[in-house]
N, C-alpha and C positions, 0 to 999 in steps of 0.2 A: 096717170097721165095719158092724154088722148091728143093726137095731132090731127090737124085738118089740111084741106087743100091749100090754105093760105100760110101755113107754117113754113118758115124758111129752112131749106135743107141743113144749113149750118146749125140752126137751132136744134134740130133733132140730133145731130152729131155730138152737141155739147150736152144735151139732157139725157140722151140715151145711145151712148156710142155702141152698145151691144147690138144695135140694129144694123150696123154696117153691112154684115152679109146679106141682108134682105136688099139693100140698095145695089151691092155688087152683083147679085143674082139677076138683076134685071138690066144690067149694063151701065149703071151709074158708077163709074169708076173714078170720077173726078170729085170725089167728096171733100177735098181739101181745096179745090180750085177756086178762083175768084167767083165764079158763077154761084158756086154753093153759098156764098155769103149774102147773095141778093136774090136768088131764085127760090120761088115757092115749090112745094112738092108737086102741086099741079103743073107748073111750068116744066119742072124737070121730067115729070112723067110724060107730058106731051112731047117733049124733046126726044125722049127715048122710046116713044111708040108704045107706052104702057098706060092702060086705063087707070086714071088717078083713084078712081072709087074703089077698084079691085086692089090696088096697091095700099091704100090707106086702111082697108079692111084687113089685109094681111099684117101690116104694120101695127095697128091697134090691137089686133088679136094676139100678136106676139108679145107685146107689152103686157096685156092683161093676163096671159098665161104665167108671167113671171110673178105676178103679185100674189 
């Protein structure tokens, strides 16, 4: 499973809930809020001052290491 900048945050939470600590570590504490259901990873990263490419690399590497 690989996520992109266009993936909705809530989709990540449904498909890979084990990634929650990665989001929490960068200040995304509202994983269950209304914004999570309509906000892309790129939008969330931009809101929290995080480079989306760096975050996606960390996220997808984390998931690949579980396989």
